[in-house]
C-alpha positions in Angstrom: -49.2 -67.6 -66.5 -48.5 -64.3 -68.3 -45.3 -63.8 -70.2 -43.0 -61.0 -69.0 -42.2 -57.8 -70.8 -38.9 -58.1 -72.5 -36.2 -55.5 -73.2 -34.2 -55.4 -76.5 -30.5 -55.9 -75.9 -27.7 -53.8 -77.5 -24.7 -55.4 -79.1 -22.4 -54.8 -76.1 -24.7 -56.8 -73.8 -25.1 -59.5 -76.4 -21.4 -59.9 -76.6 -21.0 -60.3 -72.8 -23.8 -63.0 -72.9 -22.0 -64.7 -75.8 -18.9 -64.9 -73.7 -20.9 -66.5 -70.9 -22.3 -69.1 -73.3 -18.8 -69.8 -74.7 -17.4 -70.2 -71.1 -20.3 -72.5 -70.2 -19.5 -74.7 -73.1 -15.9 -75.0 -71.9 -17.1 -75.9 -68.4 -19.3 -78.6 -69.7 -16.6 -80.1 -72.0 -14.2 -80.4 -69.1 -16.8 -82.2 -67.0 -16.8 -79.3 -64.5 -20.5 -78.7 -64.6 -22.6 -81.7 -63.9 -26.4 -81.2 -63.9 -27.0 -77.7 -62.6 -23.6 -77.5 -60.9 -21.8 -74.1 -61.2 -22.9 -70.6 -61.9 -22.0 -67.5 -63.9 -23.1 -63.9 -63.4 -21.9 -60.7 -65.1 -22.6 -57.1 -64.2 -23.7 -55.3 -67.4 -24.8 -52.1 -65.8 -22.3 -49.8 -67.5 -23.1 -51.2 -71.0 -26.8 -51.7 -70.8 -28.0 -48.4 -72.0 -31.2 -46.6 -71.1 -34.1 -48.2 -69.3 -37.8 -47.4 -69.6 -38.9 -44.6 -67.3 -41.0 -47.1 -65.4 -40.3 -50.8 -64.7 -43.9 -51.4 -63.5 -44.6 -53.7 -66.5 -41.6 -55.9 -65.5 -42.0 -58.6 -62.8 -40.6 -57.6 -59.5 -39.5 -60.2 -56.9 -38.8 -59.2 -53.3 -36.0 -61.3 -51.8 -38.3 -62.5 -49.0 -40.5 -64.0 -51.6 -37.9 -65.9 -53.7 -39.5 -69.3 -54.5 -36.4 -71.4 -53.9 -36.2 -70.0 -50.3 -32.5 -69.9 -50.2 -32.1 -66.2 -50.6 -34.8 -65.2 -48.2 -32.6 -64.7 -45.2 -30.1 -62.6 -47.0 -30.1 -59.2 -48.7 -28.3 -57.5 -51.5 -25.5 -55.0 -50.5 -27.0 -51.5 -50.6 -24.4 -50.3 -53.1 -25.7 -52.8 -55.6 -29.0 -51.0 -56.0 -29.7 -50.2 -59.6 -27.1 -52.7 -60.9 -28.1 -54.9 -63.9 -26.8 -58.5 -64.1 -27.1 -61.4 -66.5 -27.2 -64.5 -64.3 -27.8 -68.2 -64.6 -31.2 -69.3 -63.2 -31.7 -71.5 -60.2 -31.7 -75.2 -61.2 -30.6 -74.5 -64.8 -27.9 -76.5 -66.4 -24.6 -74.8 -67.4 -24.7 -76.6 -70.8 -28.1 -75.0 -71.5 -26.5 -71.5 -71.4 -26.2 -71.9 -75.2 -29.8 -70.7 -74.9 -29.2 -67.9 -72.4 -32.8 -66.6 -72.6 -33.9 -70.0 -71.2 -31.1 -70.9 -68.7 -30.5 -67.3 -67.5 -32.0 -63.9 -67.2 -31.1 -60.2 -67.0 -32.4 -58.6 -63.9 -32.1 -55.2 -62.3 -31.6 -54.9 -58.5 -34.3 -52.5 -57.3 -33.6 -49.0 -55.9 -33.8 -50.3 -52.3 -31.6 -53.4 -53.0 -34.5 -55.5 -51.6 -35.4 -57.4 -54.8 -35.1 -57.3 -58.5 -37.0 -56.8 -61.8 -36.6 -59.4 -64.5 -35.9 -57.5 -67.8 -35.0 -60.2 -70.2 -34.9 -64.0 -70.6 -35.9 -66.2 -67.7 -38.0 -68.4 -70.0 -40.4 -65.4 -70.0 -41.7 -66.5 -66.7 -42.6 -63.8 -64.1 -41.5 -66.0 -61.2 -38.1 -66.9 -62.6 -35.3 -66.9 -60.0 -31.6 -66.5 -60.3 -29.2 -69.0 -58.7 -29.3 -69.2 -54.9 -25.7 -68.1 -54.9 -26.5 -64.8 -56.7 -26.3 -62.6 -53.6 -22.8 -63.8 -52.9 -21.9 -63.1 -56.5 -23.2 -59.6 -56.1 -21.3 -59.1 -52.9 -18.1 -60.3 -54.6 -18.5 -57.9 -57.5 -19.3 -55.0 -55.3 -16.2 -55.6 -53.3 -14.1 -55.7 -56.4 -15.6 -52.5 -57.8 -15.2 -50.8 -54.5 -11.5 -51.6 -54.7 -11.3 -49.9 -58.1 -10.9 -53.2 -60.0 -12.5 -53.8 -63.4 -14.0 -57.2 -62.5 -17.6 -57.6 -63.6 -18.0 -61.4 -63.8 -18.1 -64.3 -61.3 -17.6 -67.9 -62.4 -18.2 -70.8 -60.0 -17.5 -74.3 -61.3 -16.4 -77.7 -60.2 -12.9 -78.3 -61.6 -12.0 -81.9 -60.9 -8.3 -81.7 -60.0 -8.6 -78.6 -57.8 -11.5 -80.3 -55.9 -9.5 -83.5 -55.6 -6.5 -81.7 -54.2 -8.8 -80.0 -51.6 -9.6 -83.5 -50.3 -5.9 -84.0 -49.5 -5.4 -83.4 -45.7 -1.8 -82.2 -46.2 -2.8 -79.3 -48.5 -6.5 -78.6 -48.0 -6.0 -76.3 -45.0 -3.0 -74.3 -46.0 -3.4 -71.6 -48.7 0.3 -71.2 -49.1 1.1 -74.9 -49.5 -1.8 -75.5 -51.8 -0.8 -72.6 -53.9 2.9 -73.7 -54.0 2.2 -77.2 -55.2 0.2 -75.8 -58.1 2.7 -73.0 -58.8 5.7 -75.4 -58.9 4.3 -77.6 -61.7 4.6 -75.3 -64.7 5.8 -71.7 -65.0 2.4 -70.5 -66.4 0.6 -71.2 -63.2 3.1 -68.9 -61.3 2.8 -66.3 -64.0 -1.0 -66.2 -64.5 -2.1 -66.9 -60.9 0.3 -64.5 -59.3 -1.8 -63.9 -56.1 -2.3 -67.6 -55.6 -5.2 -69.7 -54.4 -7.2 -69.3 -51.2 -9.2 -72.1 -49.6 -12.6 -71.6 -48.0 -13.2 -74.4 -45.4 -16.1 -76.6 -46.2 -19.5 -75.1 -45.3 -23.0 -75.2 -46.6 -23.3 -74.2 -50.2 -25.1 -70.9 -50.7 -24.7 -69.9 -47.1 -23.6 -66.6 -45.7 -20.5 -68.2 -44.2 -19.5 -69.3 -47.7 -20.2 -65.9 -49.2 -18.1 -64.1 -46.6 -15.3 -66.7 -46.8 -15.2 -66.4 -50.6 -15.0 -62.6 -50.5 -12.2 -62.8 -48.0 -10.2 -65.2 -50.1 -10.8 -63.3 -53.4 -9.6 -60.1 -51.8 -6.1 -61.6 -51.7 -6.1 -64.4 -54.2 -6.9 -65.0 -57.8 -8.9 -68.2 -57.2 -10.9 -69.3 -54.2 -11.4 -73.0 -53.6 -14.5 -74.2 -51.8 -13.1 -77.2 -50.0 -14.5 -80.4 -51.4 -16.9 -78.5 -53.6 -15.6 -76.2 -56.3 -13.8 -73.0 -57.3 -14.6 -69.3 -57.8 -12.8 -66.6 -59.8 -13.7 -63.1 -61.1 -12.6 -61.2 -64.2 -13.6 -58.4 -66.5 -15.7 -61.0 -68.4 -16.6 -64.7 -68.2 -13.6 -65.8 -70.3 -11.1 -64.0 -68.1 -12.6 -65.5 -64.9 -12.5 -68.9 -66.5 -8.8 -68.6 -67.4 -7.9 -68.1 -63.8 -9.6 -71.4 -62.8 -8.4 -73.2 -65.9 -4.7 -72.3 -65.3 -4.9 -73.1 -61.6 -6.5 -76.5 -62.4 -3.6 -77.3 -64.7 -1.2 -77.1 -61.8 -3.4 -79.3 -59.6 -3.8 -81.8 -62.4 -0.1 -82.1 -63.0 0.7 -82.4 -59.3 -1.9 -85.2 -58.9 -0.6 -87.0 -62.0 2.8 -87.1 -60.4 1.4 -88.5 -57.2 -0.6 -91.1 -59.0 2.5 -92.1 -60.9 4.1 -92.9 -57.5 6.5 -90.0 -57.0 6.6 -86.6 -55.4 7.3 -84.1 -58.2 10.5 -82.1 -58.0 8.8 -79.0 -59.2 10.1 -75.7 -60.3 12.5 -74.6 -57.6 11.6 -71.7 -55.3 14.7 -69.9 -56.7 13.4 -70.2 -60.3 9.9 -69.1 -59.2 11.5 -66.1 -57.6 13.1 -65.3 -61.0 9.7 -65.6 -62.6 8.3 -63.2 -60.1 11.1 -60.7 -60.7 11.0 -61.0 -64.5 7.3 -60.6 -64.9 6.8 -58.2 -62.0 4.4 -60.6 -60.3 
């Protein structure tokens, strides 16, 4: 099998990929990324620099021909045409993103938003495929950018306590209540997750239903929980997106620790949380 043509990366792109690698290490250390669980993608279009006049020497894959079959029934949003992403590869392990040229690739969505050219990485294989959740990542980022937000990165991972709390029938189907029990545990959760946590009801991973549900929740919340599955957040880079999930998980962890100790936590009062909101302009 022939190797693919590779593009040289500038320092700005290398820095964003380094942030992805650093974030991936945190996810692995926290046991939030078993085997190939979780995904990270980042839009590097604005910092990528010039492309060759022709991309004919770079492998092109039409979505209908994706080898994993999971993206074949979907399509990129039209406004994503020409965007360039670094994204984890399908089946790759988060912990292997310390070698981003192996566990991920840089690709450019083609001018018709019907496929992509692999520009860099991907084990230098012409049939290398991004995660099956990549289209949903692109849709989320396009929605954020359309709203005028600076978000360029999507992080999906499996934070233990947030998932555990999504199994609790009292909290798993109520965004407001789920958010409140996390907010009440420590002021930082209220301060740094000001828009709260939205819950996407359980559905097939990688499905259109999941993508649409995630977009809807992230339009109004800082973190989206996939019930009984994982969490998703966006940010200007991978580290910022990670912070949202990390802080939210601290609230869930403290709450579950109290329940495991046999008592319902008193929590920060609603009055004091209102003071936090007013003081920090949340």
